[in-house]
C-alpha angles and dihedrals in degrees: 000000000000130000139202117225111210118203142150128248094297107094095195092059092076096045096098090053089048091050091050092051093048091051089053094042091240119154114236143175122207114219126189097222092197091069122093094238095054096108094046090053092047095049092046093050093043099197126199088241141334131253115204135202104193117204120236106182112065115048097212092052092046093050092050092046093050093047092054093047088052092057093043092053097043105033107031135052094243119114116216126205116230093028134224100274092046089053096040096060093040112113091345105113098184092050090047091052092052091046092053094044098049092047096046094240111158114245140143108296108266131198120197121176142153090194110098095200092052091048092051092047090050090065091061092071100029129113122227142262096045132170124244119198137181112234091243125038138109133212094023094308110151094016120126135171112228108201101182140032089246091057090050091049090052090049091053091048091051093045094053099034103039110357134243125273125199126234115301114218133007127337104279092200094064106037147029133228089252093055092046090050092051091050091049092051092048094048120020087177089060090049095052092045090054094045091053090049092051091047091051092048093047091059091062116090123184108214136176097013135082135191119200125181135192111259112236113202107231144151092208143350128224121241113204118186133198121194108169107305094339121099130194135179141185141155123259107209123221120247111195101326103335139063092190109104094002095120088203108128138181121199130206145105109325126216104269088222087072093051089049090051092048093048093048095047094046093047091048092058100028093247111168099169112039142138114198121197110208139188108213118188129154091343093309116125119201123182113228102171141002114203127174089188120048137162132250121221092177135029089256135045099197130045129171122184087355091301120119115227147111141259124243128186110235129164090352092304136103110241123192114220118195115224149098102281100149103064116147091020089303092298091119088059091042091055093048089050092051091050092049092049092048093049093046092052093050091065 
């Protein structure tokens, strides 16, 4: 068995896949899929299957990556994990809104338009506060709370006249200048990598389109994760107005209704690697985000009675299994899932 690891220009993005392959003794080739020779390299190597690390920060790179995964999945014999749909809705908030709408999946009401007049008219029957989001942007980047109609009008004017930029620099909700300074001193390489990333992001301007979303009052949102047949869940706490990007988590036994919802949605669309952020209030479940790639603050993403582990669905019941299932930011489990899926489909 040998695999191709597909990434963008950022070399470090494929490192967890590489680590997982090395631990399993699996031969691999890393291919920058944004290069022109990507397909030649892939055909020449002829892997058993492909592992992808879709980008989610620069729109042009994401579009190119998604387009190539689409053609791989539909016009070649190569299987890709995660697949096209999982990648396509990742960190693309307009696409996610259309996906949720067309499939009648409950979510905060979302308005996306590149028509300025329509956007201005929308404010006349909107409730405030509302959320504005850039189409691309992780960890709360590009997300703002608009508290008044005047703020929303100013946002529309800026979007159509000059364009919207995302946050420059680190996430201010999860760090302090002192901590950032200490990190920079300890690792100049880390500092320059981050500065280049911020510079690249700052060049991107979103113009002539707006995305507004209903604000859902909340103290936290649930993140439920499916990797193969393993399920995980934890709470993302709100800092100020948003839980997105807070990196403040609470662990414990989740409502099984949320695991049921996650299992049903992922099976419906053949999602094998998916994190779902959910608002859960008075029995109502609203989908806020779907992310095939997600970060790890800790070495676990599920903990019950202070024991790390996972949930599995067995004999129509959710069973908690204690264990260390999230090593290497869950990429060890991702790789095992991809191998199992590949082997099952060969039969």
